Rosetta silent file (secondary structure, phi, psi, omega in degrees, C-alpha in Angstrom):
SEQUENCE: XXXXXXXXXXXXXXXXXXXXXXXXXXXXXXXXXXXXXXXXXXXXXXXXXXXXXXXXXXXXXXXXXXXXXXXXXXXXXXXXXXXXXXXXXXXXXXXXXXXXXXXXXXXXXXXXXXXXXXXXXXXXXXXXXXXXXXXXXXXXXXXXXXXXXXXXXXXXXXXXXXXXXXXXXXXXXXXXXXXXXXXXXXXXXXXXXXXXXXXXXXXXXXXXXXXXXXXXXXXXXXXXXXXXXXXXXXXXXXXXXXXXXXXXXXXXXXXXXXXXXXXXXX
SCORE:     score description
SCORE:     0.000 S_00000001
   1 L     0.000  125.529  177.203    0.002   -0.022   -0.028 S_00000001
   2 E   -73.104  147.458 -166.738    1.177    3.412   -0.858 S_00000001
   3 H   -79.668   -4.164  176.708    0.890    5.877    2.068 S_00000001
   4 H   -69.781  -28.430 -179.625   -1.204    8.342   -0.139 S_00000001
   5 H   -72.960  -10.769 -172.656   -4.057    5.768    0.343 S_00000001
   6 L  -116.835  -31.079 -177.713   -3.925    6.173    4.147 S_00000001
   7 L   -49.914  152.292  172.662   -2.869    9.763    4.751 S_00000001
   8 E   -94.259  124.054 -176.184   -5.316   12.335    6.142 S_00000001
   9 L   -88.514  -17.396 -178.571   -5.893   15.005    3.427 S_00000001
  10 L   -81.503   99.238 -169.569   -7.813   17.362    5.686 S_00000001
  11 L   -97.084  130.541  173.625   -4.860   19.476    6.982 S_00000001
  12 L  -114.755  116.558 -173.410   -5.192   21.552   10.174 S_00000001
  13 E  -124.479  173.293  177.895   -2.104   23.872   10.269 S_00000001
  14 E  -144.090  148.812  177.719   -0.905   26.783   12.210 S_00000001
  15 E   -79.105  138.820 -172.916    1.413   29.742   11.372 S_00000001
  16 L   -59.547  -24.986  178.804    4.812   29.889   12.963 S_00000001
  17 L   -84.249   -7.507  176.316    4.065   33.394   14.309 S_00000001
  18 L   -70.234  162.858 -173.712    0.930   32.339   16.251 S_00000001
  19 E   -88.009  164.491  173.838    1.101   31.793   20.026 S_00000001
  20 H   -69.447  -25.979  175.630    1.142   28.547   21.905 S_00000001
  21 H   -74.304  -25.510  175.280   -2.269   29.358   23.150 S_00000001
  22 H   -65.822  -47.688 -178.606   -3.502   29.475   19.505 S_00000001
  23 H   -52.846  -49.172 -172.126   -1.865   25.982   19.106 S_00000001
  24 H   -63.293  -34.823 -170.562   -3.503   24.673   22.286 S_00000001
  25 H   -74.750  -39.707  178.181   -6.990   25.798   21.103 S_00000001
  26 H   -61.719  -42.135  177.489   -6.472   24.167   17.709 S_00000001
  27 H   -66.237  -39.801  179.516   -5.355   20.929   19.272 S_00000001
  28 H   -64.678  -44.036 -168.234   -8.320   20.946   21.687 S_00000001
  29 H   -71.209  -34.415 -171.254  -10.917   21.923   19.125 S_00000001
  30 L  -104.885    2.023 -179.898   -9.859   19.080   16.565 S_00000001
  31 L    46.637   55.862  178.879   -8.850   16.500   19.165 S_00000001
  32 L  -126.077  162.835 -172.930   -5.350   16.112   17.605 S_00000001
  33 L  -115.756   -0.652  176.992   -1.925   15.848   19.209 S_00000001
  34 E  -159.145  155.113 -178.709    0.232   17.735   16.552 S_00000001
  35 E  -133.779  129.257  166.139    0.101   20.469   13.938 S_00000001
  36 E   -53.540  144.104  176.123    2.054   21.226   10.751 S_00000001
  37 E  -115.057  124.762 -178.380    3.682   24.735   10.946 S_00000001
  38 E  -116.037  153.378  173.285    3.615   27.050    7.959 S_00000001
  39 E  -133.695  108.628 -176.344    5.383   30.035    7.013 S_00000001
  40 L    54.829   43.381  179.117    3.756   31.855    3.878 S_00000001
  41 L    65.967   11.313 -177.300    2.022   28.476    3.131 S_00000001
  42 E  -104.001  129.230  178.401    5.448   26.798    3.189 S_00000001
  43 E   -72.946  126.785 -171.744    5.791   23.862    5.644 S_00000001
  44 E  -118.297  -12.481 -174.289    8.548   24.818    8.118 S_00000001
  45 E  -179.987 -178.492  168.700    7.984   22.614   11.078 S_00000001
  46 E  -143.723  147.633 -178.702    5.723   20.568   13.361 S_00000001
  47 E  -127.016  131.540  177.538    4.442   21.084   16.856 S_00000001
  48 E  -123.534  174.879  178.876    3.021   18.477   19.280 S_00000001
  49 H   -60.675  -36.846  177.345    1.552   18.285   22.701 S_00000001
  50 H   -70.218  -33.101  175.694    4.683   16.846   23.974 S_00000001
  51 H   -54.017  -57.652 -177.479    6.751   19.733   22.456 S_00000001
  52 H   -54.028  -59.141  179.125    4.505   22.195   24.298 S_00000001
  53 H   -48.263  -51.610  179.434    4.712   20.263   27.677 S_00000001
  54 H   -59.029  -52.041 -178.464    8.435   20.125   27.465 S_00000001
  55 H   -64.797  -42.220 -176.384    8.977   23.745   26.672 S_00000001
  56 H   -73.214  -24.296 -177.532    6.548   25.120   29.219 S_00000001
  57 L   -89.756   -3.897 -179.000    7.882   22.902   32.040 S_00000001
  58 L   -84.420  153.110 -175.560   11.614   23.995   31.399 S_00000001
  59 H   -61.950  -33.165 -179.640   13.258   26.369   33.779 S_00000001
  60 H   -59.611  -35.045 -169.451   14.012   28.729   30.878 S_00000001
  61 H  -118.062   13.492 -171.869   10.411   29.369   30.073 S_00000001
  62 L   -69.282  -16.647 -177.560    8.738   28.601   33.468 S_00000001
  63 L  -109.417   10.319 -175.470    7.687   32.288   34.030 S_00000001
  64 L  -107.253  118.421 -175.542    6.562   33.025   30.506 S_00000001
  65 L   -69.908  153.678 -177.174    2.848   32.590   29.727 S_00000001
  66 H   -54.826  -33.733  179.617    1.883   30.519   26.599 S_00000001
  67 H   -55.620  -26.079 -169.459    0.267   33.665   25.031 S_00000001
  68 H  -105.474    3.951  177.920    3.670   35.391   24.838 S_00000001
  69 L  -107.454  139.431 -178.770    5.587   32.274   23.241 S_00000001
  70 E   -93.952  139.266  170.910    5.427   31.889   19.416 S_00000001
  71 H   -47.255  -35.720 -176.069    5.003   28.435   17.834 S_00000001
  72 H   -65.215  -20.635  179.143    8.412   28.963   16.061 S_00000001
  73 H   -80.963  -13.931 -170.166   10.106   28.794   19.542 S_00000001
  74 L  -119.872  -26.356 -172.317    8.746   25.369   20.209 S_00000001
  75 L   -69.258  153.631  176.776    8.180   23.549   16.877 S_00000001
  76 E   -84.847  125.250 -173.824   10.535   20.882   15.612 S_00000001
  77 L   -97.864  -19.708 -179.673   12.361   22.398   12.536 S_00000001
  78 L   -87.854   74.365 -178.759   14.317   19.286   11.320 S_00000001
  79 L   -67.720  142.391  163.087   11.351   17.770    9.555 S_00000001
  80 L  -110.104  121.265 -174.973   11.066   14.304    8.175 S_00000001
  81 E  -121.928  165.402 -178.261    8.742   13.967    5.361 S_00000001
  82 E  -134.093  152.213  176.349    7.800   11.182    2.963 S_00000001
  83 E   -80.119  148.406 -176.591    6.646   11.134   -0.754 S_00000001
  84 L   -59.947  -19.327 -179.664    3.036    9.997   -1.255 S_00000001
  85 L   -89.613   -0.167  179.206    4.281    6.988   -3.212 S_00000001
  86 L   -66.120  137.585 -177.008    6.286    5.623   -0.273 S_00000001
  87 E   -77.609  151.669 -177.266    5.136    2.277    0.841 S_00000001
  88 H   -48.864  -55.494 -179.855    3.334    1.761    4.181 S_00000001
  89 H   -52.709  -42.692  178.693    5.951   -0.526    5.656 S_00000001
  90 H   -69.127  -38.575 -178.184    8.803    1.819    4.926 S_00000001
  91 H   -67.530  -41.295 -177.953    6.857    4.747    6.496 S_00000001
  92 H   -62.811  -49.880 -175.794    6.134    2.661    9.680 S_00000001
  93 H   -60.815  -45.898  176.743    9.821    1.770    9.992 S_00000001
  94 H   -50.986  -54.461  176.431   10.810    5.426    9.428 S_00000001
  95 H   -48.542  -55.183 -177.039    8.483    6.474   12.210 S_00000001
  96 H   -67.028  -39.735  179.492    9.752    3.903   14.656 S_00000001
  97 H   -70.103  -27.181 -173.432   13.477    4.453   13.833 S_00000001
  98 H  -109.975   -0.691  173.519   13.183    8.184   14.370 S_00000001
  99 L    66.689   48.086 -179.809   10.716    8.114   17.408 S_00000001
 100 L  -129.284  144.970 -169.348    8.121   10.370   15.598 S_00000001
 101 L   -87.468  -17.191 -179.566    4.368   10.217   15.845 S_00000001
 102 E  -161.337  160.569 -177.567    3.595   11.524   12.392 S_00000001
 103 E  -135.644  131.716  170.289    5.044   12.492    8.996 S_00000001
 104 E   -67.852  153.408 -179.112    3.883   15.070    6.452 S_00000001
 105 E  -108.879  125.043 -175.933    3.297   13.538    2.991 S_00000001
 106 E  -118.834  136.616 -178.302    4.826   15.478    0.089 S_00000001
 107 E  -138.797  119.271  177.153    4.118   15.621   -3.588 S_00000001
 108 L    53.684   51.232  178.186    5.942   18.080   -5.947 S_00000001
 109 L    65.618    8.794 -179.457    7.319   19.944   -2.973 S_00000001
 110 E  -120.553  138.295  178.208    3.959   20.571   -1.492 S_00000001
 111 E   -75.276  123.588 -179.300    2.361   18.999    1.580 S_00000001
 112 E  -105.622  -14.534  176.154   -0.586   16.913    0.424 S_00000001
 113 E  -176.324 -168.331  175.493   -1.418   15.223    3.747 S_00000001
 114 E  -151.894  147.499 -179.592   -0.071   13.770    6.960 S_00000001
 115 E  -123.364  133.219  177.326    0.013   10.294    8.364 S_00000001
 116 E  -123.396  175.777  176.715    0.271    9.448   11.996 S_00000001
 117 H   -58.084  -43.264 -179.263    0.541    6.290   14.146 S_00000001
 118 H   -50.883  -50.970 -178.680   -3.265    6.759   14.792 S_00000001
 119 H   -58.078  -48.536 -171.421   -3.878    6.311   11.012 S_00000001
 120 H   -67.206  -39.836 -179.759   -1.687    3.399   10.656 S_00000001
 121 H   -63.088  -21.958  173.994   -3.037    1.341   13.608 S_00000001
 122 L   -54.989  -21.060 -177.836   -6.465    1.349   11.892 S_00000001
 123 L   -79.142  -10.407 -170.491   -5.034   -1.263    9.681 S_00000001
 124 L   -84.113   52.080  179.208   -4.495   -3.607   12.673 S_00000001
 125 L  -127.797  161.006  174.820   -7.701   -5.467   12.094 S_00000001
 126 L   102.315 -178.857 -173.697   -8.765   -8.892   10.592 S_00000001
 127 H   -54.984  -42.282  175.771   -7.709  -12.349   10.910 S_00000001
 128 H   -62.959  -40.604 -174.987   -3.862  -11.844   11.210 S_00000001
 129 H   -85.668  -18.133  174.837   -4.237   -9.365   14.112 S_00000001
 130 H   -67.949  -27.835 -174.508   -6.885  -11.554   15.719 S_00000001
 131 L   -91.598   -1.924 -178.052   -4.271  -14.312   16.133 S_00000001
 132 L  -107.806  130.385 -177.768   -1.529  -11.992   17.783 S_00000001
 133 E   -98.031  154.026  179.316   -2.009  -11.381   21.553 S_00000001
 134 H   -61.085  -34.206  171.416   -0.895   -8.343   23.426 S_00000001
 135 H   -55.284  -23.898  177.857    1.740  -10.299   25.376 S_00000001
 136 H   -74.634  -22.209  179.294    3.564  -10.906   22.107 S_00000001
 137 L  -134.223    7.425  175.939    4.274   -7.259   21.449 S_00000001
 138 L   -75.544  157.067  179.992    3.833   -5.329   24.588 S_00000001
 139 E   -88.346  124.712 -178.179    6.517   -3.426   26.280 S_00000001
 140 L   -89.121  -29.689  179.157    7.483   -5.179   29.602 S_00000001
 141 L   -80.801   98.575 -170.632    9.964   -2.864   30.933 S_00000001
 142 L   -91.249  140.435  175.267    7.480   -0.385   32.608 S_00000001
 143 L  -109.474  120.888 -175.184    8.321    3.139   33.610 S_00000001
 144 E  -136.645  178.315  173.519    5.762    4.254   36.108 S_00000001
 145 E  -138.864  167.732  172.608    5.360    6.887   38.905 S_00000001
 146 L  -104.442  155.297 -179.025    3.391    6.832   42.108 S_00000001
 147 L   -58.225  -26.213 -175.869    0.473    9.058   42.831 S_00000001
 148 L   -91.806   -0.413  172.525    2.398   10.999   45.490 S_00000001
 149 L   -81.474  161.045 -173.306    5.274   12.011   43.432 S_00000001
 150 E   -75.451  152.171  172.687    5.704   15.470   42.105 S_00000001
 151 H   -49.103  -49.515 -170.384    4.652   16.653   38.708 S_00000001
 152 H   -66.301  -28.285  173.822    8.025   17.845   37.898 S_00000001
 153 H   -74.663  -42.885  176.813    9.463   14.364   38.488 S_00000001
 154 H   -65.270  -29.997  176.665    6.853   12.779   36.171 S_00000001
 155 H   -69.538  -44.355 -179.346    7.762   15.307   33.418 S_00000001
 156 H   -60.071  -40.744 -176.688   11.453   14.503   33.859 S_00000001
 157 H   -65.021  -40.043  176.965   10.645   10.833   33.555 S_00000001
 158 H   -65.304  -36.295 -176.594    8.645   11.355   30.370 S_00000001
 159 H   -71.623  -51.771  177.591   11.311   13.497   28.846 S_00000001
 160 H   -60.279  -33.983  176.898   14.239   11.125   29.792 S_00000001
 161 H   -89.892  -10.969  176.386   12.412    7.998   28.691 S_00000001
 162 L    60.940   52.086  179.211   10.992    9.551   25.512 S_00000001
 163 L  -124.057  168.760 -179.749    7.453    8.202   26.232 S_00000001
 164 L  -107.467   -5.760 -174.171    4.076    9.907   25.984 S_00000001
 165 E  -154.766  150.025  173.607    2.605    8.328   29.024 S_00000001
 166 E  -129.135  127.624  167.906    3.250    6.858   32.451 S_00000001
 167 E   -61.331  144.011  172.529    1.090    4.332   34.483 S_00000001
 168 E  -104.844  111.015 -171.849    0.489    5.560   37.986 S_00000001
 169 E  -121.231  125.301  170.004    1.027    2.613   40.301 S_00000001
 170 E  -117.814  121.093 -176.615    0.662    2.521   44.030 S_00000001
 171 L    58.435   39.998 -176.705    1.531   -0.602   45.990 S_00000001
 172 L    75.517   -4.956 -178.115    1.591   -2.531   42.645 S_00000001
 173 E  -104.586  146.339 -179.861   -1.778   -1.501   41.622 S_00000001
 174 E   -80.772  123.988 -175.595   -2.758    0.732   38.705 S_00000001
 175 E  -122.016   -9.573  177.251   -4.440    3.856   39.993 S_00000001
 176 E   176.747 -168.314  177.747   -4.266    6.150   37.065 S_00000001
 177 E  -147.713  149.039  177.013   -2.301    7.347   34.084 S_00000001
 178 E  -125.624  132.079 -170.184   -0.404   10.546   33.211 S_00000001
 179 E  -129.540  161.837  179.233    0.175   11.780   29.695 S_00000001
 180 H   -60.924  -30.295  176.469    1.960   14.473   27.812 S_00000001
 181 H   -65.924  -41.554 -179.272   -1.646   16.046   27.058 S_00000001
 182 H   -64.330  -43.333  178.591   -2.146   16.151   30.858 S_00000001
 183 H   -61.557  -38.430  178.495    1.175   17.900   31.398 S_00000001
 184 H   -61.582  -49.945 -177.014    0.509   20.417   28.543 S_00000001
 185 H   -63.548  -48.071 -176.662   -2.903   21.341   29.986 S_00000001
 186 H   -66.862  -30.799  179.230   -1.767   21.724   33.523 S_00000001
 187 H   -74.927  -38.284 -177.284    1.322   23.922   32.565 S_00000001
 188 H   -65.056  -47.102 -174.372   -1.057   26.193   30.355 S_00000001
 189 H   -67.485  -37.858  178.879   -3.600   26.507   33.069 S_00000001
 190 H   -60.833  -47.298  178.674   -1.087   27.044   35.802 S_00000001
 191 H   -64.944  -28.815 -175.816    0.721   29.815   33.962 S_00000001
 192 H   -75.285  -43.084 -160.268   -2.743   31.391   33.208 S_00000001
 193 H  -105.565  -11.027 -172.928   -4.081   31.308   36.801 S_00000001
 194 L  -116.419  125.646 -176.806   -1.111   31.603   39.137 S_00000001
 195 L   -53.249  139.355 -171.754    0.752   34.977   39.572 S_00000001
 196 H   -54.371  -40.177 -172.961    4.182   34.901   38.011 S_00000001
 197 H   -78.666   -1.132  174.942    6.084   35.548   41.168 S_00000001
 198 H  -109.411   -4.038 -161.247    4.548   32.443   42.874 S_00000001
 199 H   -77.194  -40.515 -176.012    4.757   29.964   39.894 S_00000001
 200 H   -57.966  -38.733  177.336    8.325   28.753   40.571 S_00000001
 201 H   -79.339  -38.631 -170.861    7.548   27.535   44.120 S_00000001
 202 H   -78.802  -21.265  177.409    4.000   26.353   43.561 S_00000001
 203 H   -64.299  -35.452  179.194    4.831   24.290   40.431 S_00000001
 204 L   -66.815  -14.262 -173.199    6.881   22.044   42.788 S_00000001
 205 L   -95.794  -11.048 -179.982    3.900   21.393   44.936 S_00000001
 206 L   -78.786  131.991 -176.113    1.686   19.800   42.334 S_00000001
 207 E  -109.605  150.855 -179.964    1.475   15.994   42.639 S_00000001
 208 H   -43.963  -50.140 -173.647    0.746   13.371   40.078 S_00000001
 209 H   -58.533  -22.686 -179.110   -2.577   12.526   41.830 S_00000001
 210 H   -69.465  -27.546 -172.031   -3.694   16.147   41.172 S_00000001
 211 H  -125.239   -7.496 -175.683   -3.653   15.809   37.450 S_00000001
 212 L   -66.956  155.479  168.989   -3.629   12.088   36.529 S_00000001
 213 E   -84.910  122.722  179.977   -6.602   10.415   34.811 S_00000001
 214 E   -91.126  163.643 -174.337   -8.116    8.148   37.333 S_00000001
 215 L    49.290   50.399 -169.546   -9.838    4.866   36.713 S_00000001
 216 L   -68.310  143.695 -177.148   -7.473    4.450   33.782 S_00000001
 217 L   -76.354  145.466  179.705   -8.608    1.996   31.069 S_00000001
 218 E  -139.080  171.160  178.448   -6.339   -1.149   30.825 S_00000001
 219 E  -126.050  171.593  174.702   -6.133   -4.409   28.742 S_00000001
 220 L  -109.844  164.601 -174.936   -5.037   -7.930   29.512 S_00000001
 221 L   -72.645  -31.608 -174.944   -2.114   -9.759   28.019 S_00000001
 222 L   -83.497   -0.607 -173.641   -4.254  -12.288   26.336 S_00000001
 223 L   -76.029  153.605  176.253   -6.567   -9.858   24.383 S_00000001
 224 E   -80.422  157.599 -179.420   -5.913   -9.684   20.570 S_00000001
 225 H   -62.070  -34.818  173.745   -4.246   -6.881   18.817 S_00000001
 226 H   -49.835  -50.038 -173.639   -7.577   -6.341   16.924 S_00000001
 227 H   -63.575  -48.706  177.905   -9.372   -5.826   20.184 S_00000001
 228 H   -60.837  -45.125  178.578   -6.761   -3.352   21.619 S_00000001
 229 H   -55.343  -47.420 -174.092   -6.713   -1.358   18.267 S_00000001
 230 H   -66.326  -28.429  177.102  -10.405   -0.890   18.382 S_00000001
 231 H   -67.268  -48.640  176.524  -10.190    0.329   21.894 S_00000001
 232 H   -65.790  -35.464  177.065   -7.474    2.911   20.928 S_00000001
 233 H   -69.617  -38.343 -178.820   -9.451    4.025   17.872 S_00000001
 234 H   -73.958  -44.355 -174.418  -12.732    4.492   19.873 S_00000001
 235 H   -83.413  -35.961 -172.204  -11.049    6.198   22.793 S_00000001
 236 L    88.204   10.764 -176.202   -8.210    8.132   21.122 S_00000001
 237 L   -77.473  140.456  178.762   -5.832    6.637   23.830 S_00000001
 238 L   -90.075  -21.022 -175.743   -2.273    6.223   22.422 S_00000001
 239 E  -156.213  150.074 -177.058   -1.333    3.598   25.011 S_00000001
 240 E  -136.107  132.262  175.815   -2.890    1.225   27.551 S_00000001
 241 E   -65.293  152.605  173.285   -1.428   -0.436   30.643 S_00000001
 242 E  -102.648  127.493 -177.074   -1.519   -4.224   30.579 S_00000001
 243 E  -128.505  136.704  171.876   -2.881   -5.682   33.916 S_00000001
 244 E  -132.702  129.351  178.528   -2.900   -9.185   35.302 S_00000001
 245 L    48.885   41.354  175.844   -4.239  -10.108   38.737 S_00000001
 246 L    77.105    2.557 -177.922   -4.415   -6.395   39.617 S_00000001
 247 E  -105.295  139.938 -178.839   -0.716   -5.989   38.742 S_00000001
 248 E   -84.623  107.751 -174.974    0.642   -3.795   35.988 S_00000001
 249 E  -102.264   -3.724 -175.849    2.731   -6.306   33.775 S_00000001
 250 E   174.815 -174.619  177.127    3.341   -4.156   30.719 S_00000001
 251 E  -151.219  138.785  175.434    2.028   -1.353   28.471 S_00000001
 252 E  -110.687  128.963 -176.322    0.884   -1.506   24.840 S_00000001
 253 E  -125.755  167.306  168.566    1.268    1.573   22.703 S_00000001
 254 H   -55.980  -29.117  173.104    0.529    2.681   19.196 S_00000001
 255 H   -56.675  -47.697 -179.381    4.302    2.409   18.748 S_00000001
 256 H   -68.919  -35.973  176.798    4.165   -1.304   19.314 S_00000001
 257 H   -69.746  -41.930  172.782    1.391   -1.887   16.888 S_00000001
 258 H   -52.854  -43.800  178.587    2.987    0.258   14.209 S_00000001
 259 H   -65.972  -43.007  178.963    6.188   -1.749   14.623 S_00000001
 260 H   -67.283  -36.909  178.849    4.256   -4.871   14.154 S_00000001
 261 H   -64.128  -39.988  175.658    2.327   -3.535   11.063 S_00000001
 262 H   -64.132  -41.569  174.499    5.731   -2.439    9.545 S_00000001
 263 H   -60.827  -41.763 -173.687    7.190   -5.891   10.174 S_00000001
 264 H   -68.965  -38.609 -172.550    4.161   -7.716    8.637 S_00000001
 265 H   -69.082  -31.293  178.907    4.173   -5.281    5.661 S_00000001
 266 L   -77.247    0.000    0.000    7.790   -5.965    5.030 S_00000001
């Protein structure tokens, strides 16, 4: 399959000179996690929820509100793009190798669409994927946090581990999940509602339990990849903890499924 047959052609973009607040509004309104960035209609970068969370949580920008930061100061400029004739398996491998969640699709030097991991996993349905279970491809080395740890620690874990979410585990049991989206929203709201002179001290007092999603949805290791994919597509979740006997034994993400699809396509 050529990637042009799977890409999203309805492009939602943002100008490099718009503010992070504008980017946030677009992400929320359209329920997406990244935006291509344009300058005079030319593609110059891409910005994601994780980029915004990382920037707003850094010491350099901790006292600057999102409304005063331009998209150009946060966006990823070293873009990886693909031609619309590139094969699906090759695109999947490219995304995995470079740890990216989406790639703009180019034809005649113009962006014609964008393809994301969320688009690719929609293909994980049917007989082949019914026969593959979660335990065969899940990530077993779990990086987690407890509900009483500080937000700044969770942010550091997400950054250093290059993941988009962390299960929240207390006494071996899953009690919630915290994502890059959660971090982005809390930093935006915090900067908006807390006076600047108090921000540096108060941000350190926010705990994981204050912002995590409780009653986190999870899957079991014997569920099929088709089942898990349907849950991800229906809920919009990028990853799901794997639980057995009330204990978190792994996590399965869009990345795991895209890697599988890339392998099968090859």
